[in-house]
C-alpha positions as CSV (number, residue, x, y, z in Angstrom):
1,M,95.9,133.3,99.2
2,A,96.8,136.6,98.1
3,A,93.3,137.5,98.4
4,Y,93.6,137.2,102.2
5,D,96.5,139.0,102.8
6,G,96.1,141.7,105.3
7,R,92.7,140.6,106.3
8,A,92.5,140.5,110.1
9,D,89.0,139.6,110.4
10,L,89.6,136.1,108.6
11,S,91.1,132.9,110.0
12,V,92.6,131.2,107.4
13,M,94.0,127.9,107.3
14,P,96.1,126.9,104.7
15,I,95.7,123.1,104.4
16,A,99.4,121.0,104.2
17,D,98.6,118.4,101.9
18,A,96.3,117.0,99.3
19,I,94.7,114.5,101.7
20,G,93.9,117.2,104.4
21,C,92.2,119.2,101.8
22,R,90.0,116.0,101.2
23,N,89.4,115.7,104.9
24,V,88.3,119.3,105.4
25,I,85.5,118.7,102.0
26,L,84.2,115.3,103.3
27,A,84.1,116.2,107.3
28,A,84.3,120.0,107.5
29,E,83.9,120.3,111.5
30,G,83.4,124.1,112.5
31,I,84.6,125.4,108.8
32,D,82.3,127.6,107.0
33,L,84.3,127.7,103.8
34,A,86.6,125.8,102.0
35,V,88.5,126.8,98.9
36,V,89.9,124.3,96.7
37,V,92.5,124.7,94.0
38,A,93.2,121.9,91.9
39,H,93.3,120.4,88.4
40,G,90.0,119.0,87.1
41,R,89.6,116.0,84.8
42,P,86.5,114.6,82.9
43,V,86.5,111.2,82.9
44,R,83.6,109.0,81.1
45,E,82.9,106.7,84.0
46,L,83.1,109.0,86.8
47,V,81.7,112.1,85.1
48,H,84.8,114.2,86.5
49,Y,87.3,114.3,89.7
50,L,89.6,116.9,91.1
51,E,93.2,115.9,91.4
52,L,94.2,117.1,94.6
53,D,97.9,115.8,94.3
54,E,99.0,113.1,91.9
55,H,97.8,110.1,94.2
56,T,94.8,112.2,96.0
57,A,91.5,112.5,94.1
58,L,87.9,114.0,95.3
59,T,85.3,112.2,93.3
60,P,81.3,112.8,92.7
61,A,81.0,109.4,94.9
62,D,83.2,110.8,97.5
63,M,80.3,113.8,97.9
64,L,77.6,110.9,98.7
65,R,78.9,110.6,102.0
66,A,80.2,113.9,102.7
67,A,79.6,116.5,105.3
68,P,81.2,119.5,103.7
69,P,81.3,123.0,104.9
70,P,78.6,125.4,104.5
71,A,80.2,127.1,101.2
72,L,82.7,125.6,99.0
73,I,84.8,127.4,96.1
74,L,86.3,125.1,93.8
75,I,89.1,126.6,91.4
76,S,89.5,124.0,88.7
77,C,88.8,123.0,85.6
78,W,85.3,120.8,85.2
79,G,84.4,121.4,89.0
80,A,80.4,121.4,87.8
81,H,80.1,119.9,84.6
82,A,81.7,117.5,82.5
83,P,82.1,117.5,78.4
84,A,80.3,115.2,76.5
85,R,77.6,114.2,78.8
86,G,74.8,112.6,77.6
87,S,71.2,113.3,79.1
88,G,70.4,113.1,82.4
89,D,71.1,114.6,86.2
90,P,74.3,116.5,86.4
91,M,76.2,114.1,89.2
92,T,78.9,116.3,89.5
93,I,81.1,117.2,93.0
94,A,79.1,120.4,92.9
95,T,76.1,119.4,92.6
96,L,76.6,116.6,94.8
97,A,77.8,119.0,97.4
98,L,74.3,120.9,97.0
99,T,72.6,117.7,98.3
100,R,74.9,117.1,100.9
101,G,73.8,120.4,102.8
102,V,76.3,123.4,100.9
103,R,74.4,126.3,100.7
104,S,76.6,127.7,98.2
105,V,79.3,126.7,95.7
106,A,81.4,128.1,93.3
107,A,82.6,126.0,90.7
108,T,83.3,125.6,86.9
109,T,81.4,124.5,83.5
110,S,84.2,123.9,81.7
111,E,87.9,124.6,81.5
112,M,89.4,127.8,83.3
113,L,92.8,129.0,81.8
114,D,95.8,128.9,84.1
115,D,97.6,132.2,83.8
116,P,98.1,135.0,85.3
117,A,95.2,136.8,84.1
118,S,92.8,134.3,85.3
119,A,94.8,134.6,89.0
120,A,94.0,137.9,89.0
121,F,90.1,137.2,88.4
122,V,90.2,134.2,90.7
123,N,91.8,136.6,93.5
124,Q,89.4,139.3,93.0
125,F,86.5,137.0,93.5
126,L,87.8,135.3,96.5
127,S,88.5,139.1,98.0
128,A,84.8,139.8,97.2
129,A,83.9,136.5,98.7
130,T,85.2,136.8,102.1
131,A,82.4,139.9,102.7
132,H,79.5,139.0,100.3
133,P,77.9,135.4,99.4
134,I,79.5,133.8,96.5
135,P,76.8,134.8,94.2
136,Q,77.0,138.3,94.9
137,A,81.2,137.8,95.0
138,L,81.0,136.4,91.6
139,H,79.3,139.6,90.1
140,I,81.4,142.0,92.1
141,A,84.6,140.0,90.6
142,T,82.8,139.6,87.0
143,R,81.8,143.3,87.2
144,R,85.2,144.6,88.2
145,W,86.5,142.2,85.4
146,T,84.3,143.4,82.4
147,A,85.1,146.9,83.1
148,R,88.4,147.1,82.1
149,P,88.8,147.7,78.4
150,D,92.0,146.0,78.5
151,L,90.5,142.5,79.8
152,R,87.7,142.4,77.7
153,G,89.2,141.3,74.4
154,G,91.1,138.2,76.5
155,F,89.7,134.8,76.3
156,L,86.7,133.9,78.2
157,S,88.2,130.7,79.5
158,R,89.6,133.4,82.2
159,W,86.5,134.0,83.7
160,A,83.4,132.8,82.3
161,P,83.8,129.0,83.2
162,L,83.2,130.1,87.0
163,A,79.7,129.6,88.2
164,A,77.4,129.8,91.5
165,L,75.3,127.0,92.3
166,C,73.0,127.7,95.3
167,S,70.6,125.7,97.1
168,W,69.1,128.6,99.2
């Protein structure tokens, strides 16, 4: 939420719990953008899921009946891909969100480090996403990140796994 501090032009509504977050993703009436920060877990039979809380998950199957917001940001590991998947369609939360009407999704294609440097990159991205479409916001944040010599030598998993998927 630090990316939104001091922004009077935005209406930010923190969701109190995991069930509320899940409900917003599945039926986002009147919401333009949902930002989810959660643990993503690969599961062979499911492809993957987002662990919103200990007993609350979001799965690809959930997205089959969802009415998500027009824009969705999934800050987690494995939001748009799962390791060791064979050939076939990428049936992930992110790709299924696109089939359910989401115009733009930011999600990860692998693991993303959970450390202060990664959080700084995510906050740069979220700040840019308040003023720009998701693909452009990701481009801005990535350019700002890679322009800093002190960050160039760090782990790629601090920023590289985040990708934009768009339907139009």
